Backbone as ProteinMPNN parsed JSONL, in Angstrom:
{"seq_chain_A": "MDEHYAQETQTLRELLALMHEHDLDTIKVRLGDAIYELSRAGAEPASQPGNFSSAPAGESAPEAGANVTKVLAPLTGVFYRASSPDTTSYVEVGDRVETGDVLCVLEAMKLFNEIQSDYAGTIVRVVPGNGELVSQGEELFWIEPHS", "coords_chain_A": {"N_chain_A": [[37.454, 3.494, 13.162], [36.436, 0.8, 11.197], [37.501, -0.431, 7.935], [35.501, -1.697, 6.35], [33.093, -0.725, 7.444], [33.403, 2.017, 6.862], [33.412, 1.929, 4.06], [30.844, 0.893, 3.548], [29.275, 2.935, 4.635], [29.948, 5.008, 2.863], [28.868, 3.95, 0.503], [26.119, 3.965, 1.166], [25.754, 6.738, 1.403], [26.165, 7.519, -1.263], [24.025, 6.192, -2.501], [21.874, 7.492, -1.266], [22.307, 10.059, -2.273], [21.799, 9.597, -5.002], [19.074, 8.937, -4.818], [18.021, 11.397, -3.967], [18.854, 13.103, -6.063], [17.437, 12.072, -8.272], [14.875, 12.157, -7.396], [13.653, 9.887, -6.129], [11.436, 7.609, -4.481], [11.936, 5.106, -3.435], [14.709, 2.831, -3.419], [16.47, 0.01, -4.492], [19.223, -1.994, -4.333], [21.561, -4.402, -5.385], [24.715, -5.235, -4.444], [27.166, -7.242, -5.06], [27.058, -9.619, -2.551], [25.6, -8.102, -0.832], [22.543, -6.421, -0.088], [20.908, -3.44, -0.546], [18.27, -1.52, 0.522], [16.495, 1.304, 0.356], [14.104, 3.617, 1.555], [11.962, 6.422, 1.412], [10.294, 7.992, 4.141], [7.105, 6.652, 4.628], [6.919, 5.738, 2.041], [6.113, 3.105, -0.229], [7.734, -0.039, -0.576], [9.293, -0.916, -3.686], [9.291, -3.509, -4.681], [8.954, -7.013, -3.826], [11.04, -8.454, -1.252], [14.111, -9.662, -2.466], [13.256, -9.941, -5.082], [14.484, -9.477, -8.023], [14.046, -9.655, -10.668], [13.494, -8.521, -13.981], [11.335, -9.223, -15.35], [7.77, -9.149, -15.798], [5.463, -9.706, -13.06], [4.634, -13.08, -12.388], [5.66, -14.035, -14.757], [8.443, -15.831, -16.033], [11.91, -14.988, -16.09], [13.539, -14.562, -19.211], [15.753, -16.946, -20.809], [19.118, -16.858, -21.899], [20.229, -17.719, -25.138], [22.721, -20.075, -26.355], [24.417, -18.744, -28.108], [24.259, -16.066, -27.494], [25.605, -12.943, -26.58], [26.389, -11.232, -23.664], [26.167, -7.915, -22.67], [27.839, -6.228, -20.223], [27.592, -4.005, -17.39], [30.085, -1.582, -17.143], [30.552, -0.028, -14.981], [29.106, 1.229, -11.915], [26.002, 2.831, -12.009], [23.332, 5.054, -13.118], [21.116, 3.825, -15.456], [20.415, 4.845, -18.719], [18.427, 4.856, -21.586], [18.465, 6.672, -23.639], [19.945, 9.78, -24.813], [18.719, 11.988, -23.751], [15.579, 12.851, -22.119], [13.768, 13.595, -24.152], [14.575, 12.462, -26.524], [14.96, 9.732, -28.888], [15.472, 6.254, -28.02], [18.753, 4.829, -27.927], [19.048, 2.169, -28.835], [16.785, -0.51, -29.673], [15.008, -3.558, -28.919], [15.586, -5.956, -31.379], [16.983, -4.298, -33.076], [19.798, -3.954, -35.248], [23.196, -3.867, -34.455], [26.493, -2.495, -34.665], [29.995, -2.997, -33.981], [31.169, -0.597, -31.767], [28.92, 1.031, -31.84], [26.788, 3.199, -29.975], [25.089, 2.096, -27.142], [23.765, 2.822, -24.782], [23.63, 5.162, -22.012], [25.414, 5.528, -18.953], [24.968, 7.078, -15.943], [27.116, 8.335, -13.606], [28.152, 9.775, -10.692], [27.375, 12.321, -11.634], [28.413, 12.328, -14.177], [28.065, 11.465, -17.563], [28.372, 8.489, -19.15], [28.986, 7.087, -22.191], [28.042, 3.942, -23.343], [29.418, 1.66, -25.415], [28.987, -0.784, -27.987], [30.788, -3.803, -28.03], [30.424, -5.688, -29.822], [29.056, -7.017, -32.882], [25.769, -7.43, -33.954], [22.373, -8.451, -33.21], [20.111, -6.809, -31.092], [18.625, -8.576, -28.547], [17.587, -8.464, -26.062], [16.876, -5.969, -23.648], [17.996, -5.391, -20.56], [17.916, -3.794, -17.96], [15.536, -1.352, -16.707], [14.705, 1.925, -17.974], [16.328, 4.56, -16.316], [16.988, 3.053, -14.142], [19.061, 2.015, -11.44], [22.117, 0.456, -11.917], [24.542, -2.026, -11.114], [28.106, -2.399, -11.301], [29.121, -4.888, -13.541], [26.611, -6.026, -13.857], [24.084, -7.292, -16.108], [23.338, -5.577, -19.131], [22.532, -5.594, -21.862], [21.505, -8.105, -24.253], [23.043, -9.554, -26.953], [22.711, -11.03, -30.064], [24.793, -12.637, -32.336], [25.334, -11.546, -35.79], [24.055, -13.502, -38.484]], "CA_chain_A": [[36.387, 3.009, 12.298], [37.033, -0.186, 10.305], [37.389, -0.127, 6.515], [34.204, -2.174, 5.838], [32.073, 0.231, 7.884], [33.598, 3.255, 6.105], [32.992, 1.667, 2.689], [29.388, 0.764, 3.538], [28.753, 4.282, 4.871], [30.102, 5.737, 1.604], [27.872, 3.39, -0.416], [24.813, 4.497, 1.56], [25.725, 8.17, 1.04], [26.002, 7.612, -2.719], [22.652, 5.798, -2.824], [20.999, 8.591, -0.837], [22.484, 11.15, -3.234], [21.057, 9.213, -6.204], [17.64, 9.069, -4.521], [17.701, 12.821, -3.933], [19.067, 13.676, -7.392], [16.414, 11.604, -9.206], [13.603, 12.259, -6.693], [13.122, 8.539, -5.98], [10.868, 7.271, -3.172], [12.617, 3.894, -2.966], [15.802, 2.318, -4.237], [16.924, -1.294, -4.027], [20.418, -2.299, -5.101], [22.357, -5.543, -4.939], [26.14, -5.084, -4.736], [27.738, -8.509, -4.6], [26.132, -10.332, -1.668], [24.861, -7.13, -0.013], [21.341, -5.82, -0.669], [20.564, -2.179, 0.094], [16.933, -1.059, 0.16], [16.231, 2.561, 1.053], [12.795, 4.189, 1.26], [11.567, 7.627, 2.137], [9.23, 7.733, 5.119], [5.774, 6.529, 4.048], [6.95, 5.185, 0.682], [5.964, 1.654, -0.315], [8.824, -0.666, -1.312], [8.961, -1.137, -5.092], [9.099, -4.919, -4.988], [9.122, -7.909, -2.697], [12.451, -8.739, -1.009], [14.728, -10.697, -3.28], [12.727, -9.973, -6.44], [15.29, -8.61, -8.866], [13.74, -9.961, -12.058], [12.853, -7.437, -14.727], [10.14, -9.776, -15.986], [6.552, -8.852, -15.046], [5.066, -10.729, -12.087], [3.975, -14.234, -12.98], [6.418, -14.505, -15.9], [9.825, -16.122, -15.69], [12.874, -14.239, -16.884], [13.986, -15.37, -20.338], [17.102, -17.483, -20.725], [19.922, -16.531, -23.065], [20.671, -18.832, -25.955], [24.156, -20.344, -26.271], [25.187, -17.821, -28.936], [24.003, -14.688, -27.072], [26.648, -12.265, -25.821], [25.8, -10.309, -22.697], [26.913, -6.686, -22.425], [27.798, -5.967, -18.783], [27.866, -2.628, -16.976], [31.484, -1.418, -16.756], [30.588, 0.755, -13.748], [27.815, 1.396, -11.249], [25.404, 4.113, -12.362], [21.931, 5.058, -13.536], [21.002, 3.404, -16.855], [19.501, 5.616, -19.565], [18.352, 4.314, -22.949], [18.61, 7.768, -24.602], [20.8, 10.863, -24.32], [17.868, 12.896, -22.976], [14.2, 12.333, -22.086], [12.981, 13.903, -25.344], [15.147, 11.852, -27.721], [14.664, 8.305, -28.992], [16.454, 5.338, -27.444], [19.866, 4.464, -28.8], [18.728, 0.884, -29.459], [15.586, -1.228, -29.26], [15.056, -4.983, -29.218], [15.45, -6.179, -32.818], [17.925, -3.452, -33.821], [21.133, -4.475, -35.555], [24.249, -2.952, -34.012], [27.86, -2.797, -35.087], [31.014, -2.689, -32.984], [31.358, 0.843, -31.605], [27.642, 1.736, -31.731], [26.384, 3.54, -28.612], [23.918, 1.329, -26.711], [23.083, 3.517, -23.69], [24.546, 5.932, -21.164], [25.358, 5.29, -17.512], [25.311, 8.28, -15.2], [27.775, 8.077, -12.339], [28.751, 10.979, -10.13], [26.978, 13.416, -12.523], [29.064, 12.187, -15.472], [27.343, 10.567, -18.45], [29.32, 7.627, -19.827], [28.395, 6.336, -23.293], [28.435, 2.542, -23.382], [29.442, 1.238, -26.807], [28.979, -2.224, -28.213], [32.021, -4.475, -28.443], [29.974, -6.801, -30.655], [28.093, -6.777, -33.944], [24.684, -8.396, -33.849], [21.006, -7.955, -33.035], [19.689, -6.687, -29.694], [17.519, -9.488, -28.271], [16.995, -8.119, -24.764], [17.367, -4.843, -22.857], [17.733, -5.934, -19.234], [17.387, -2.849, -16.969], [14.586, -0.333, -17.124], [15.247, 3.273, -18.081], [16.406, 5.252, -15.032], [17.282, 2.082, -13.081], [20.441, 1.946, -10.985], [22.754, -0.833, -12.172], [25.854, -2.2, -10.498], [29.164, -2.885, -12.175], [29.052, -6.321, -13.794], [25.242, -6.463, -14.155], [23.738, -7.355, -17.527], [22.618, -4.444, -19.718], [21.939, -6.012, -23.132], [21.863, -9.388, -24.858], [23.246, -9.374, -28.393], [22.896, -12.266, -30.826], [25.646, -12.295, -33.492], [24.749, -11.616, -37.135], [24.286, -14.82, -39.097]], "C_chain_A": [[37.001, 2.006, 11.322], [36.697, 0.126, 8.848], [36.04, -0.538, 5.926], [33.097, -1.182, 6.195], [32.176, 1.527, 7.081], [33.126, 3.084, 4.66], [31.463, 1.576, 2.593], [28.721, 2.131, 3.755], [28.828, 5.112, 3.593], [29.079, 5.258, 0.577], [26.488, 3.949, -0.108], [24.683, 5.976, 1.207], [25.494, 8.341, -0.464], [24.585, 7.228, -3.142], [21.668, 6.889, -2.424], [21.104, 9.77, -1.797], [21.744, 10.855, -4.537], [19.555, 9.352, -5.995], [17.221, 10.532, -4.585], [17.772, 13.42, -5.342], [17.956, 13.306, -8.363], [15.023, 11.572, -8.581], [12.9, 10.896, -6.596], [12.551, 8.34, -4.581], [11.55, 6.043, -2.575], [13.745, 3.551, -3.929], [16.232, 1.001, -3.628], [18.066, -1.719, -4.937], [21.099, -3.516, -4.505], [23.787, -5.276, -5.396], [26.835, -6.316, -4.184], [26.706, -9.255, -3.779], [25.27, -9.387, -0.841], [23.657, -6.58, -0.788], [21.018, -4.57, 0.143], [19.186, -1.773, -0.404], [16.632, 0.162, 1.015], [14.881, 3.1, 0.609], [12.616, 5.469, 2.042], [10.45, 7.266, 3.09], [7.885, 7.718, 4.406], [5.751, 5.957, 2.647], [6.826, 3.67, 0.745], [7.171, 1.079, -1.041], [8.37, -1.032, -2.725], [8.686, -2.598, -5.416], [9.279, -5.75, -3.726], [10.602, -8.178, -2.486], [12.938, -9.884, -1.887], [14.229, -10.752, -4.712], [13.498, -8.979, -7.306], [15.012, -8.83, -10.338], [13.094, -8.76, -12.733], [11.614, -7.936, -15.464], [8.912, -9.414, -15.155], [6.185, -10.009, -14.114], [4.339, -11.856, -12.792], [4.684, -14.776, -14.211], [7.835, -14.821, -15.445], [10.735, -15.307, -16.598], [13.361, -15.121, -18.021], [15.413, -15.867, -20.122], [17.826, -17.16, -22.021], [20.283, -17.798, -23.819], [22.191, -18.955, -25.882], [24.99, -19.329, -27.053], [25.005, -16.354, -28.536], [25.187, -14.167, -26.257], [25.977, -11.257, -24.907], [26.727, -9.109, -22.5], [26.727, -6.35, -20.949], [28.142, -4.515, -18.487], [29.329, -2.515, -16.545], [31.652, -0.633, -15.451], [29.193, 0.804, -13.15], [27.271, 2.773, -11.61], [23.949, 3.95, -12.747], [21.896, 4.834, -15.046], [19.993, 4.277, -17.589], [19.58, 5.082, -20.991], [18.564, 5.386, -24.013], [19.467, 8.867, -23.975], [20.026, 11.902, -23.523], [16.432, 12.372, -23.031], [13.399, 12.574, -23.366], [13.625, 13.399, -26.638], [14.837, 10.35, -27.721], [15.799, 7.479, -28.384], [17.555, 5.06, -28.452], [19.549, 3.181, -29.554], [17.44, 0.328, -28.875], [15.805, -2.711, -29.541], [14.768, -5.152, -30.712], [16.394, -5.336, -33.659], [19.234, -4.188, -34.059], [22.147, -3.428, -35.135], [25.596, -3.437, -34.538], [28.803, -2.451, -33.946], [31.222, -1.176, -32.952], [30.067, 1.643, -31.507], [27.334, 2.018, -30.263], [25.093, 2.793, -28.289], [23.089, 2.086, -25.682], [24.084, 4.462, -23.033], [24.332, 5.498, -19.72], [25.819, 6.564, -16.835], [25.898, 7.873, -13.86], [28.46, 9.364, -11.892], [28.574, 12.189, -11.059], [27.728, 13.424, -13.851], [28.281, 11.166, -16.287], [28.358, 9.81, -19.302], [28.601, 6.845, -20.92], [28.935, 4.917, -23.268], [28.298, 2.075, -24.824], [29.487, -0.285, -26.896], [30.363, -2.703, -28.628], [31.707, -5.582, -29.44], [29.062, -6.294, -31.767], [27.016, -7.838, -33.809], [23.345, -7.707, -33.708], [20.674, -7.92, -31.552], [18.497, -7.619, -29.486], [16.895, -9.22, -26.903], [17.68, -6.887, -24.194], [17.0, -5.191, -21.424], [17.197, -4.889, -18.255], [16.355, -1.903, -17.57], [15.254, 1.028, -17.183], [15.216, 3.954, -16.714], [16.736, 4.335, -13.867], [18.767, 2.119, -12.724], [20.971, 0.548, -11.239], [24.131, -0.845, -11.522], [26.844, -2.696, -11.533], [29.045, -4.401, -12.313], [27.651, -6.842, -14.079], [24.993, -6.42, -15.659], [22.964, -6.106, -17.952], [21.841, -4.887, -20.966], [22.352, -7.43, -23.457], [21.937, -9.135, -26.345], [23.493, -10.742, -29.03], [23.694, -11.912, -32.07], [24.885, -12.382, -34.808], [25.026, -12.984, -37.719], [24.791, -14.675, -40.502]], "O_chain_A": [[37.997, 2.326, 10.673], [35.743, 0.846, 8.558], [35.486, 0.183, 5.096], [32.266, -0.84, 5.354], [31.158, 2.078, 6.663], [32.51, 3.99, 4.097], [30.862, 2.12, 1.667], [27.711, 2.437, 3.121], [27.888, 5.838, 3.268], [28.49, 6.068, -0.139], [25.766, 4.36, -1.016], [23.623, 6.419, 0.763], [24.722, 9.203, -0.885], [24.007, 7.855, -4.03], [20.728, 7.178, -3.164], [20.098, 10.412, -2.102], [21.131, 11.751, -5.117], [18.841, 9.826, -6.879], [16.198, 10.869, -5.18], [16.873, 14.147, -5.763], [17.565, 14.127, -9.193], [14.092, 11.021, -9.169], [11.723, 10.763, -6.931], [13.109, 8.839, -3.603], [11.721, 5.948, -1.36], [13.726, 3.934, -5.099], [16.348, 0.875, -2.409], [17.906, -1.798, -6.155], [21.206, -3.652, -3.286], [24.044, -5.11, -6.589], [27.064, -6.42, -2.979], [25.596, -9.501, -4.252], [24.306, -9.824, -0.212], [23.746, -6.31, -1.985], [20.872, -4.63, 1.364], [18.957, -1.691, -1.61], [16.526, 0.07, 2.238], [14.547, 3.048, -0.575], [13.058, 5.588, 3.185], [9.725, 6.302, 2.845], [7.556, 8.648, 3.67], [4.674, 5.71, 2.105], [7.36, 3.029, 1.649], [7.603, 1.655, -2.039], [7.217, -1.407, -2.941], [7.922, -2.892, -6.336], [9.706, -5.242, -2.689], [11.365, -8.136, -3.451], [12.282, -10.916, -2.031], [14.74, -11.551, -5.497], [13.196, -7.786, -7.316], [15.688, -8.241, -11.181], [12.26, -8.072, -12.145], [10.924, -7.159, -16.124], [8.996, -9.374, -13.928], [6.56, -11.156, -14.361], [3.526, -11.62, -13.685], [4.353, -15.866, -14.675], [8.368, -14.147, -14.564], [10.375, -14.98, -17.729], [13.577, -16.316, -17.818], [16.178, -15.284, -19.354], [17.236, -17.184, -23.101], [20.605, -18.822, -23.217], [22.869, -18.046, -25.404], [26.143, -19.077, -26.704], [25.56, -15.477, -29.198], [25.701, -14.849, -25.37], [25.095, -10.513, -25.335], [27.911, -9.264, -22.204], [25.6, -6.204, -20.476], [28.884, -3.874, -19.232], [29.773, -3.266, -15.677], [32.744, -0.577, -14.886], [28.214, 0.457, -13.811], [27.991, 3.768, -11.529], [23.4, 2.848, -12.708], [22.549, 5.543, -15.812], [18.856, 4.433, -17.143], [20.668, 4.882, -21.532], [18.816, 5.056, -25.172], [19.687, 8.883, -22.764], [20.608, 12.619, -22.709], [16.102, 11.549, -23.884], [12.451, 11.84, -23.644], [13.267, 13.853, -27.725], [14.497, 9.775, -26.687], [16.93, 7.946, -28.255], [17.329, 5.054, -29.662], [19.752, 3.103, -30.766], [17.053, 0.645, -27.75], [16.689, -3.075, -30.317], [13.825, -4.564, -31.241], [16.59, -5.626, -34.839], [19.717, -4.936, -33.209], [21.981, -2.243, -35.422], [25.796, -4.62, -34.812], [28.442, -1.693, -33.045], [31.427, -0.551, -33.992], [30.101, 2.815, -31.131], [27.588, 1.175, -29.402], [24.128, 2.841, -29.052], [21.86, 2.012, -25.694], [25.239, 4.548, -23.45], [23.223, 5.149, -19.318], [26.907, 7.072, -17.105], [25.267, 7.161, -13.078], [29.248, 9.955, -12.63], [29.499, 12.979, -11.246], [27.686, 14.417, -14.577], [27.879, 10.126, -15.766], [29.107, 10.408, -20.075], [27.716, 6.039, -20.632], [30.145, 4.71, -23.183], [27.205, 2.088, -25.389], [29.966, -0.967, -25.99], [31.023, -2.09, -29.467], [32.596, -6.324, -29.857], [28.385, -5.277, -31.618], [27.315, -9.009, -33.577], [23.195, -6.532, -34.043], [20.925, -8.887, -30.833], [17.476, -7.482, -30.16], [15.797, -9.698, -26.617], [18.904, -6.765, -24.245], [15.816, -5.281, -21.098], [16.093, -5.077, -17.744], [16.313, -1.688, -18.781], [16.261, 1.258, -16.513], [14.192, 3.927, -16.031], [16.764, 4.783, -12.721], [19.622, 2.24, -13.601], [20.357, -0.437, -10.829], [24.79, 0.187, -11.399], [26.468, -3.332, -12.518], [28.886, -5.111, -11.32], [27.503, -7.988, -14.503], [25.597, -5.63, -16.385], [22.069, -5.637, -17.248], [20.653, -4.595, -21.108], [23.395, -7.91, -23.012], [21.016, -8.573, -26.937], [24.36, -11.502, -28.597], [23.325, -10.987, -32.793], [23.939, -13.156, -34.952], [26.086, -13.566, -37.491], [25.041, -15.675, -41.174]]}, "name": "protein", "num_of_chains": 1, "seq": "MDEHYAQETQTLRELLALMHEHDLDTIKVRLGDAIYELSRAGAEPASQPGNFSSAPAGESAPEAGANVTKVLAPLTGVFYRASSPDTTSYVEVGDRVETGDVLCVLEAMKLFNEIQSDYAGTIVRVVPGNGELVSQGEELFWIEPHS"}
């Protein structure tokens, strides 16, 4: 069995485990150039092929200003805005954050990893939706520095 096939098989197993763990009907993930879209039998796909924008249909995704810093996912996992479903989000658009403030958690392999800000500024955009699977290197937040 070649290494690429073994790696892709492992990726599919991990995606299936995430679907089962979070009781998802569909999941669509882009890892580099590869796109994986898995659906349970009879489930409707969540979006049209190639539509990865978090902006509502008919709206274009906003563009970052020159001074905006983008916080990227340090690992692949499920994005959560709060520590549990019955607590408030760590941050909202418009919140001021300082270096070291917790922005969100990423769940990977049943471990919850707190993602802290490396920047001081104001949250101007939260990119993924709560409970959405994000890949390493994908944008999580846009932070505009304090003036």
